[in-house]
Structures are given as C-alpha cells and as structure tokens.
N, C-alpha and C positions, 0 to 999 in steps of 0.2 A: 526548708524551702524546696519547693520542686516547682519548676518552670516547664512549660512546653516546649518539646525538644527543637522545633522551629525556631521559636523565639529564642532559645538559648544559643542557637548555632548564629541567628543575624545579630544577636548581641555581641557574640563572641567575635564574629567577623567584622563587626563595626569597630570594636576595642581593638583589634589587632591592625586594621587600616589606620586607625589614628593613634598608634602607639601607646594605648592607655590598658590598664587593667580591667578586666570584666566586673571586677567590684566597683570601680570607680564609675562606669559606664552604668550600673545600675543604681549607685547612688546618686548620680546626676539626676538620672529619669525620675527617681521618687522625689527629689527635691523640685523638680519641676511640677511634677504632678500636685504636689501639696501646695507651692506657691499658687499655682495657676487654681486651683480649688480655693484657695483663701482670698486670691484676688476678685474671683467670681463671688463670693459672700460680701466683700466690702466695696464693690463698686454699683455706684448709686446709676440710676436711669437717668438717662439723657435724652430728651425728646429732641428729633432733629427735625427742623423746620424745611420743608422743601417748597421752594416756588415752582410753580406750574404755568407760570406766565409765558408771554412769548419775548421777551427780553428785557433790556434795561427801561428803567423810568424815564420819561422825556427829560433830558436836561442832565442825565446822570453821565458823567465819563469816568471811569475805572482808573484813569492815568491822572485824575484830579481829584484828591480826596475832599475838598473842600465843597464838592457837587454832590457826595453822598453822605459824608458825616453827620449833617442834620439828620438826615434819615436814620441813620443809626442809632444817634443819641435818642430820638424821639422813641424808636421801637425799645430802646432800653428802659426809657422812662415808664412807658405802657407797661412793660413786664414787671417792674418793681412796684409801680403805684395801683395797676389796675384800670388806669384810666386811658383811654385812648385819646390820641390828638384830635379826633373828629368830635368827642364829647367834651374836650377843654373849652 
C-alpha cells in the first residue's frame, strides 16, 4: 500500500497524540468509511415539512398539549388515509 506522504505524516501524528498505533488509526478510518457508505445506501429518504407561516395557529399553546394534539392527529390521519380534514 502506498500513501501520500503528507497524509501518512498526519495520520502518524494523530496516532502518536492519541497513543495509538498507525495501523489502528487506518483500520478505524476504513471501518468508518465503509459504515458511512453502507448507511447512505440503506437510509430512506425523509421529506421535511417546513412551515413558512408567521406563527402559531390561534388557540395553540405549546405549553398545553391539548391545544395542538388534535391538529397533529388530524395531520397524521391525512397522511395515512389521503383524505384531508377539509374533505371529510
């Protein structure tokens, strides 16, 4: 195996600072690289919903779950059934 001289010096310096062997540093780096690639392949896409309004709906108090739980439940129901509460 041939490594770039600068990269090898940096890795050896890192190993020395952390009282590790050069080999253990390389092994950990390869494990992380392979794990990262595996995670990227298995991670499903998540759509993030962004609210661009100007604040809370009237009557919603973030300190009182009872004021917003029905809204969350209705939104979940819409997502699973495809029927909006406006259509119901």
